[in-house]
N, C-alpha and C positions, 0 to 999 in steps of 0.2 A: 680206195683206201690209200692215203698219202703216207701214212706212218705206221710203225710197229709200237706196241706198248708192252712193257714187261710187267711181271707180277708186281714189282715195286713201283709201278706207274711211271717209269721212265719212258720217254717217247723218242723213237728213232725217226728222223726225217732225212730223206735223200735229196740232194740238190744237184742239178746238172748245168754245167756251163754250155756254151754254144759250140765249142770246139769239136766235140764228138758225142753228141747226145744219144746216138745209137747204142753205144756201149752202156751208158747210164740206163737206158731202157731195158737192156738185157739183164743188167745188175738188178734193177728194180723188179723185173719179172721173177728172177730167182728168189728175191726176198718176199715176194707176194705183195708188194706195195707199188704205188705210183710216185714218180718224182714230185716233190713239192712245187705247186705252181709258182712261177718266178717270172717277173718281167725284166728282160734283158734287152737293152737297145743302145744305139749309139747316137750321140748328139751330132750336129752338123760338123762340128770341129774334130770329130773322131773319139772324143771321150766317151767312156762307157758308163751307162747307167744301170743300177740294180735295184730291184724292189721285190721283196717276197710278199706273195699275195695272201698269206695266212700267218697267223701268230707263230713265232719260233721260240718264244720265251720258255726257258727250262729244258729245251730238247737236246737230244744228242744228234748233232748235225754231222753229215758226211757230204763233203763238197767234191763232186766228181769232175775232173777236168784232165784228159790226157793232153800232154803238151805237144800237140801236132802243129803243123804249119798253118798259118803264120804264128810261130811259137810265142813271140813276145806278147802278141795281142791276147792270146788265150791265158798266158800266165797272169797278165795284168787283170783280166777279167775274174780269175779265180781269187786273186788277192783282194779284189774289191768285194766279191761275194763273201769272203771271210770277214772282212771289215764290217759289212752290213750285218752279218749274223752276231758278231761280237756286241755291236751297238744295239742290237735288238734283244740282247739277253739270252742268247743260246748258252746252255749249261756247259757243253764241250763241243769243240769243232775239231773235226778230223779232215785234213786235206788228203783226198784220194787222188793221187797222180800216177796212174798205171805206168806211163812213161814220164819220168821225171827230167824235166829240161835242164840243160847245162851240166848234167852229171859227168860228162867226159872232161869238164874243166875242174877236176877235183884236186889239182896240185899245180904248183909252178914248175914248169919244165925249163924255163929260162928267167932271167931277170926282167922286172917291169912287166910281169904277167899277172892277171887276176886269178883268184880262186873262186870262179863263178858259182860253183855248186855250193859253196859255204855262203855266198851272198843270197842265193835262193832260199836257203834254210832260214837265214836271218830275216828276209822279207816275210816269209810266212809267219814266223814267230811274232814279228812286229805287227803284222795285220791282225793277229789274234788266234792263230792256230794253236791247239793244244796237242796235236798229235799228227804225224805224217804216216801215210801208207803208200808204198810203191812196189812195183814188180821189178825184180832183177836190176837193181841199181848197177851202174857200170863198175863201181868198186864199193865194197862193204864199208869203207872208212867214211862214206858219206853219212851214214847213220850217226856218226859222232858229231856231225855238224850242227844237228838240231838239238836244242836244249829241252828235250822232252821224249816221249815214247815215239819210236819209229818201227812200224811194221813192215819188215822187208819180206815180201812174198816172192816165192820161187816158181817159175813156170816148168821146171824140169819134170816134175811128176807127170804133167799133161803131155809134154813132148815126148818123154821117154816111154810112156804108156802106148802112144801112137807108133812109135818105132818097134816096140815089143810086139804089137799086134801085126806088123807087116813083114818082119824080117827074121831069118834064122840067126839067132844071137851067137851061135858057134862060129859064124862067119863074118861077125861085126867087129870092127876096131873103132873106138871113139878117138877123135882127133882134136887137139887143141890147136887153133890157127896161129896162136902166138903164146909166149910165156905167161902173159897176163891171164889166159883162160885155163890154165893147168888145174887150179884148184876146183874150178867148176866142173871140168871134165872128169876129175877124179871122183866127184859125186855120181856122174853118169856111169862110170865104170863100176862103182859100188853097186849101183842099182841094177845094171844090165849083166854084170859078171863078165865083161869084155875087156880085152887089153886096151892100153892107152898108147897113142902116138902123138909126137909133138912136132909142130913146124917151127923150126928155127930160122929166124930171118937175119941175114946178114946185109947191112945197108951199104950202098955205094958211097964211100967217103967223099967222092967228088961232086955228087948230086944230092942235094937235101931232100929228104923224105922218099927217095927212091930205093926200093928193095932190089939189091943186086942178085942175091942168091937166097933160095929157100931150101933148107935142108930138112929132110924128114928123118926123125929119130923114133924108130919103132918099126914094127912089121906091118906092112900094108899090102904087100903084093898078093893079088888074087883075092882080096878081101873087100867087103862093103864098109866103106869109111863114112862115119857120121861125123861131120865137122859141126862142132858146137860153138856158138857165139852169143853174146847178149843182144846184138843188133846187126842188121844189114842196113848200111847207109848208101854209099855209092856202089857197094859190092866188089870193090877191087880186092880187099883182104881175102874175101871168100873165093874169089875166082882164082887169085894167085895160089892160094892154098889147094884148091882143086887141080890146078895144073901141076903142081909139084907131086901131088898124090898119083895122078895118072902116069907121070914120068917114072914113078916108082913101081908101077904095075897094078895100082888099085883097080879092082873089077868095076866098082861104081862108087860114086860120091854122092851122099845125101847131106843137105845142110839143115840144121835145126837151130833156130834163133827165136828170141822172144820178141823183139821189136822190129817191125818192118818200116824203117824210115823211108827207104827206097828213093833216094835223091838222085837228081841228074840222070846219068846214063844207066842207072842200075837195072831198070826193067829190060832194056834191050840187051844189056851184057848178060844178064842172068838167063834170058830166054834163048840167047845164042850160045851159051856155055855148054860143056859136056856134063854138067851136074844133072843127076837124074831127077831129083826132087828137092824143092825148098819148102821147109815146114816152118810156119810162123804162127804166132798168136795174134789176136786182134787188140792188143794194147794200144795200137795206133790204127787209124782207118785204112783198110785196103779196099779202095773204090773199085768199081766194075772194070774201068779202063786199065787198072793195074793188075788185074788177075790174068793168069795165063795157065796153060795146061800143067806145067811142072809145079805150080804153086798150090800148097795146101795151107788153110787158115784154120786154126783151132780157137775156140772161144775161151777167153780168160774170165768171162763174167762169173761162172759158178764159183771159182776160186775167191774172187774179190767179195762175192756175196757172203761166202762162208766166213771170210775174215771179218767182215763188217758185223755179222752176227756175233762172233766171238768177242769183238771189242765191246759191242753194245751190252752183252750179257756178263761183261768182266770175266770172260773165259780166257783160254789160251790160244793165241794165234800160232805159237810154236807147235802146238799139238796137231796142226793141219799138215806138218811136214815130218812128224815122227816117223822114223824108218826110212826117210828119204834125204836125210842130210849128209 
């Protein structure tokens, strides 16, 4: 079965790009359907071709593509899929981007810079998307870039439940690795009933982008510190944070993050660090060669599937997080 049909005869169809089909298969299994058969191929010159192999007229379409490397290729493929659905008379098109590309470029930090996250939203709107769905956007303001509904899902309940099941919460301190993560970490402290610590970074005025000193604000000595971030890219922020915590007497450091970008030296740096465990979700593919003993990967598929069901039935996505905000 490739789709779900509601009592009012609406039809849900799930579509997968080629960037990370394994996640779409997991989501489909949770929904009890199969992804809609789609022909996706490349012309000799590198242009992408899309054709859906069954009728999509009048359907509620959910196009799943996490923006993994090579990121520009898979974003373009998803845009073309949306355009094809619009031209084939799909009734409503939801772009499901568990990891939303260019989300870190959400503002101008200096003159003559783009706001690429806004451009992304504009591109999907122009292609024909009616709705966006993403997990843990880098900043909440990105929701305002798209002129339509945006379902902003949170991985915190999944990650926090895992931490709750493994650690004595009376010995846990939640740590924000920088000022930008404080609001997210406050949600964790509300959920776990734990104190909050913040890493304050002072930069070297003589060396651009170099952190000179990391000061820990809060009590971490002798405690299990849970460093919470939205993503791990090169790992430098997380590793510097863990070093500052150990210098202040932390008993152990655990990292919980939603997106495992894991670029460049991240794998070797994390493996060789004093961090006890890194907990990620599978919004991005974690391949076999990227896995190591200290890494735990939790599935985001059940959460996305539940959100898709709520959207399809005109229910409340917010209700999925009641009590966790």
